[in-house]
N, C-alpha and C positions, 0 to 999 in steps of 0.2 A: 431340467436341463440348465436352467439359469443358475441354480446354486452350484452346480459343478463348474460352470464357466467362471463364476465369481470366485470360487475356492481356488481354481487354477490360476487366475490372474493375480489374486492376492498372494498365493503361495510362491509363485515364480517371481513376482515383484519383490516380495520380502527377501527371497534368496539373493536376488540381484542387488538389493539395497545392502544386505550384509556383506556381500562380496565387494561392492564398491567401497564401503567403509573400511574393510580390511585392506584393500589395495591402497587406499588413501593413507591409512595409518602406517603401512609398510613404507610407502613413498616418503612420508614425513620423517619417520624415526629411523631410517636406515643410516648406518654409520660406515658403510664401505667406501673405499676411495673412488670408486667409479660411479657414484650415484648422481653426480651433477649432470652429466649428459643425458641420463635416462629419466631424470625427474620430470621434464615437460611431457614426455610420452606417458609416463605412469600417471601423472595427474590428469591428462586428457582422457585416458582410458577409465580411470576412476570416476571422473565427472560424467562421462558418457554412460557408464553402467548405473550410476546413481540416478541420472535423469530418466533412463529407460525403466529402471526398476520402480522408481517413484511414480512414473506415469502409469505403469501397469497396476501398481498397488492402488492408486487413486481411482483408476478406471474400474477395478473390481469393487472397490468400496462404493462408488457412485452407482454402479449397476445393481449392487445389493440394495442400496437405499431406494432406487427407482422401483425395483421389484417389490419391495415391501409396500410402498405407497399404492401401487396399482392393485395389489392383492387385498388391501384393506378396504377398498371402496365397495360399497354396496349399492345396488340399483335402487333408485328412489321410487 
C-alpha cells in the first residue's frame, strides 16, 4: 500500500512540477502585446503549482525513504 501511495505522490508531484515550469516559461517568453497585465497572475499560478508539486514529490520521496528504513530493521 505504501509503495502505491509513494508512486502516486511522486508521479502527481512530478506532473505538477513540469506543468509549473511550463507555465513559468510561457509567462517569461511570451511576446504578445497583452502579456504585461497577465504576468503577475501567471507567475503566481506557476509558483503555486511548483510549490505544491515540489511538496508532493518530496513527501513521496521521504515516505519512500522512511518505508525502506523501517523494513530493513531486524529484531535483536
